[in-house]
C-alpha positions as CSV (number, residue, x, y, z in Angstrom):
1,X,96.2,209.0,43.9
2,X,92.6,209.4,44.7
3,X,90.4,207.4,42.5
4,X,86.8,208.1,42.1
5,X,84.4,206.1,40.0
6,X,81.7,208.5,38.5
7,X,79.3,206.0,37.1
8,X,78.2,202.8,38.9
9,X,74.8,201.3,39.7
10,X,73.4,199.1,42.6
11,X,70.7,196.8,42.6
12,X,69.0,196.0,45.8
13,X,68.3,192.2,46.8
14,X,65.0,193.1,48.3
15,X,62.4,193.7,45.5
16,X,59.5,193.8,47.9
17,X,61.1,197.1,49.4
18,X,62.5,198.2,46.1
19,X,60.2,197.2,43.4
20,X,61.5,196.9,39.8
21,X,59.9,199.8,37.7
22,X,62.2,200.6,34.5
23,X,61.3,203.5,32.5
24,X,60.4,201.7,29.5
25,X,58.8,198.7,31.2
26,X,61.6,196.4,30.2
27,X,64.3,195.5,33.0
28,X,67.8,195.7,31.7
29,X,69.6,192.4,31.0
30,X,72.7,193.3,33.0
31,X,70.8,193.9,36.1
32,X,69.2,190.3,36.1
33,X,72.6,188.8,35.3
34,X,74.7,190.9,37.7
35,X,72.7,192.3,40.5
36,X,75.4,193.9,42.6
37,X,74.1,195.7,45.6
38,X,75.6,198.8,47.3
39,X,77.2,196.6,50.0
40,X,78.6,194.4,47.3
41,X,79.9,197.3,45.2
42,X,81.9,198.7,48.4
43,X,83.6,195.3,48.7
44,X,84.5,195.6,45.0
45,X,85.8,199.1,45.5
46,X,87.9,197.9,48.5
47,X,89.7,195.3,46.5
48,X,90.3,197.7,43.5
49,X,91.6,200.7,45.5
50,X,88.6,203.1,44.6
51,X,88.0,205.6,47.3
52,X,84.4,206.8,46.3
53,X,81.9,206.3,43.8
54,X,79.1,208.3,42.2
55,X,76.1,206.0,42.6
56,X,74.0,206.7,39.5
57,X,70.2,205.7,39.6
58,X,69.6,202.6,37.5
59,X,66.8,203.8,35.5
60,X,66.4,200.8,33.6
61,X,65.8,198.8,36.8
62,X,63.9,201.5,39.1
63,X,62.8,204.2,36.7
64,X,62.2,207.4,38.5
65,X,61.9,205.8,41.9
66,X,65.4,206.7,43.5
67,X,64.6,205.1,46.8
68,X,67.4,202.6,46.6
69,X,70.2,205.0,45.4
70,X,69.1,207.6,48.2
71,X,69.0,204.9,50.9
72,X,72.5,203.6,49.8
73,X,74.1,207.0,49.8
74,X,72.5,207.7,53.2
75,X,73.8,204.5,54.7
76,X,77.3,205.1,53.5
77,X,78.1,208.8,52.8
78,X,81.9,207.9,53.4
79,X,81.9,206.0,50.1
80,X,79.0,207.3,47.9
81,X,77.4,210.4,46.5
82,X,74.2,209.9,44.5
83,X,72.9,211.0,41.2
84,X,68.9,210.8,40.9
85,X,67.0,210.4,37.7
86,X,63.9,212.5,37.2
87,X,61.3,213.1,34.3
88,X,62.5,216.8,33.4
89,X,59.5,217.5,31.5
90,X,56.8,216.8,34.0
91,X,54.9,219.8,35.4
92,X,56.2,219.3,38.9
93,X,59.8,218.9,38.0
94,X,61.3,221.9,39.8
95,X,59.6,220.7,43.1
96,X,60.9,217.2,42.6
97,X,64.5,218.3,42.0
98,X,64.2,220.8,45.1
99,X,63.2,217.9,47.1
100,X,65.8,215.7,46.0
101,X,68.8,218.1,46.4
102,X,67.5,219.9,49.6
103,X,65.7,217.1,51.5
104,X,67.5,213.9,50.2
105,X,71.0,215.3,49.6
106,X,71.6,214.2,46.2
107,X,74.8,215.4,44.6
108,X,73.5,215.3,40.9
109,X,70.7,214.6,38.6
110,X,70.4,212.5,35.4
111,X,68.3,212.9,32.3
112,X,67.7,209.7,30.4
113,X,66.5,210.9,27.0
114,X,66.0,207.3,25.6
115,X,65.3,207.7,21.7
116,X,64.3,211.5,21.7
117,X,66.9,213.9,22.9
118,X,65.4,216.7,21.0
119,X,63.6,218.2,24.0
120,X,66.4,218.9,26.2
121,X,66.9,222.5,24.6
122,X,63.4,223.0,24.1
123,X,60.9,225.2,25.9
124,X,59.2,222.3,28.0
125,X,62.6,221.8,29.7
126,X,63.2,225.4,30.8
127,X,61.8,224.9,34.1
128,X,64.0,222.0,34.9
129,X,67.2,223.9,33.7
130,X,66.2,227.1,35.7
131,X,65.8,225.0,38.9
132,X,69.3,223.1,38.3
133,X,71.0,226.4,37.9
134,X,69.3,227.9,41.0
135,X,70.3,224.7,43.1
136,X,73.7,224.4,41.6
137,X,73.3,220.8,40.8
138,X,75.3,219.0,38.1
139,X,73.2,217.5,35.3
140,X,74.1,214.2,33.8
141,X,72.8,213.5,30.2
142,X,72.4,210.1,28.7
143,X,71.6,210.5,25.1
144,X,72.3,209.1,21.4
145,X,75.0,210.8,19.5
146,X,72.5,212.3,17.3
147,X,71.3,214.4,20.1
148,X,74.6,216.3,20.6
149,X,73.5,219.4,18.9
150,X,70.7,219.5,21.2
151,X,73.1,219.1,24.3
152,X,75.1,222.0,22.7
153,X,72.0,224.1,22.7
154,X,71.1,223.2,26.1
155,X,74.7,224.3,27.3
156,X,74.5,227.4,25.5
157,X,71.2,228.4,27.1
158,X,72.2,227.2,30.6
159,X,75.6,228.4,31.0
160,X,75.5,228.4,34.8
161,X,74.7,224.7,34.8
162,X,77.6,221.9,34.9
163,X,76.5,219.3,32.4
164,X,78.1,215.9,32.2
165,X,77.8,213.7,29.0
166,X,77.5,210.1,29.8
167,X,79.4,207.5,27.7
168,X,80.6,210.1,25.4
169,X,77.2,209.6,23.8
170,X,78.6,206.4,22.4
171,X,80.2,208.5,19.6
172,X,81.8,206.7,16.6
173,X,85.5,206.8,16.6
174,X,86.6,203.8,14.5
175,X,87.5,205.9,11.6
176,X,90.7,207.1,13.5
177,X,92.4,210.6,13.5
178,X,91.2,213.1,13.1
179,X,87.8,211.6,14.1
180,X,85.4,213.2,11.7
181,X,82.7,210.8,12.7
182,X,82.8,212.3,16.3
183,X,83.3,215.9,15.1
184,X,79.9,216.8,17.0
185,X,81.7,215.5,20.1
186,X,84.6,217.5,19.8
187,X,82.8,220.7,19.1
188,X,81.3,220.5,22.6
189,X,84.7,221.7,23.8
190,X,83.6,225.3,23.1
191,X,81.1,225.1,25.9
192,X,83.1,225.3,29.1
193,X,80.2,224.1,31.1
194,X,80.3,220.5,29.6
195,X,82.4,217.9,31.1
196,X,82.9,214.3,29.5
197,X,82.3,210.9,31.2
198,X,83.8,208.1,29.5
199,X,83.2,204.4,30.5
200,X,84.4,200.9,29.8
201,X,82.5,201.0,26.5
202,X,84.4,204.0,25.2
203,X,87.9,202.5,26.1
204,X,86.9,199.3,24.1
205,X,85.7,201.3,21.3
206,X,88.4,203.7,21.1
207,X,90.7,200.7,20.2
208,X,88.7,199.6,17.2
209,X,89.2,200.0,13.5
210,X,91.6,202.8,12.6
211,X,91.6,204.1,16.1
212,X,93.8,203.5,19.2
213,X,93.1,204.4,22.8
214,X,96.2,206.6,22.8
215,X,95.0,208.5,19.8
216,X,91.6,209.2,20.7
217,X,92.1,210.0,24.4
218,X,95.1,211.8,23.6
219,X,93.0,214.0,21.3
220,X,90.2,214.2,23.7
221,X,92.7,215.6,26.4
222,X,94.1,218.0,24.2
223,X,90.8,219.3,22.9
224,X,88.9,219.4,26.2
225,X,91.6,219.4,29.0
226,X,92.0,216.6,31.3
227,X,90.1,218.8,34.0
228,X,86.9,218.4,31.9
229,X,87.3,214.5,31.6
230,X,86.4,211.7,34.1
231,X,86.2,208.1,34.3
232,X,83.2,205.9,35.2
233,X,83.2,202.0,35.3
234,X,79.5,201.6,34.4
235,X,79.5,198.4,36.7
236,X,77.8,196.3,36.9
237,X,76.3,197.0,33.5
238,X,79.9,196.6,32.2
239,X,81.3,193.2,33.5
240,X,84.9,191.8,33.6
241,X,85.8,188.6,31.6
242,X,84.8,186.5,34.4
243,X,88.4,185.1,35.0
244,X,88.8,187.2,38.2
245,X,87.3,190.0,40.1
246,X,85.1,191.8,37.4
247,X,85.2,195.3,38.9
248,X,88.9,195.3,39.5
249,X,89.4,194.3,36.0
250,X,87.6,197.3,34.8
251,X,89.6,199.6,36.9
252,X,92.8,198.0,35.9
253,X,91.7,198.6,32.2
254,X,91.4,202.3,32.6
255,X,94.9,202.6,34.5
256,X,96.6,200.5,31.9
257,X,94.9,201.9,28.8
258,X,95.5,205.4,29.9
259,X,99.1,204.9,31.2
260,X,100.5,207.1,28.4
261,X,99.1,210.1,30.0
262,X,101.0,212.2,32.3
263,X,100.8,211.5,36.0
264,X,98.7,214.8,36.4
265,X,96.4,214.3,33.6
266,X,95.8,210.6,34.9
267,X,94.9,211.8,38.3
268,X,92.4,214.2,36.9
269,X,90.6,211.6,34.7
270,X,90.7,209.1,37.5
271,X,89.6,211.3,40.3
272,X,90.4,214.9,40.6
273,X,88.1,216.2,37.8
274,X,85.2,214.5,39.6
275,X,86.1,216.1,43.0
276,X,85.7,219.7,41.3
277,X,82.3,218.8,39.9
278,X,80.9,217.0,42.9
279,X,82.2,218.9,46.0
280,X,80.3,216.3,48.4
281,X,83.0,213.9,47.3
282,X,85.6,216.0,49.3
283,X,83.5,216.0,52.6
284,X,83.8,213.6,55.3
285,X,80.6,212.4,57.0
């Protein structure tokens, strides 16, 4: 089985070369407590049997300065592909995105909406979406669950763009089946250009209250299809218990909690779905 981690971050040890510059001015606590470098991440991947990782720009550490992510991917294209973070409402956004894709070789872009997701389907975002469609680059979207109607609007307006929803928008699922609290999440299934990225957070949340992991992810697979769902560790923002290798613990968690799925569906969630969205994952350097 090919295992692809679609959502991990890397933090440089050299803050002079790669200065801290978070989007909101406040560096995330996890990056201070667990600053795992790209080289360190590869060591964790090797121990856990993870073949490749989508290295996602740590916007709460470096903001829109994608230098460390891009340099890490360039140094190890056999293990990483990169997702950059840009300001999609800036006047020069199409030029920046074009440079990132054509000159720096990124495989995806991330929109970090913070507390206001309303702009992603508005007029000011259209130049970004047009260029993303022209470049055929997947767009990762990090937003609060209140913004899911805006995401649906953006997907409808930009049907040629592959859109990946980060962390299932942290949707509430503790009410259990039929998951009325997460109705806006499940409604996204009608948009065939939306894929779901679930992380360690979601595996934990799915086992709370009136929900179980099997119930929630079973319904998710039945609704979207396994080929539109993919796993990401969120490492090192998500960390193990500390009793062993923290990354291996996260990988084992995904394997164990999803063991109820068929072999074919499990292969899709843990790797093959990502290969279809990020073709660069299939290339040899």
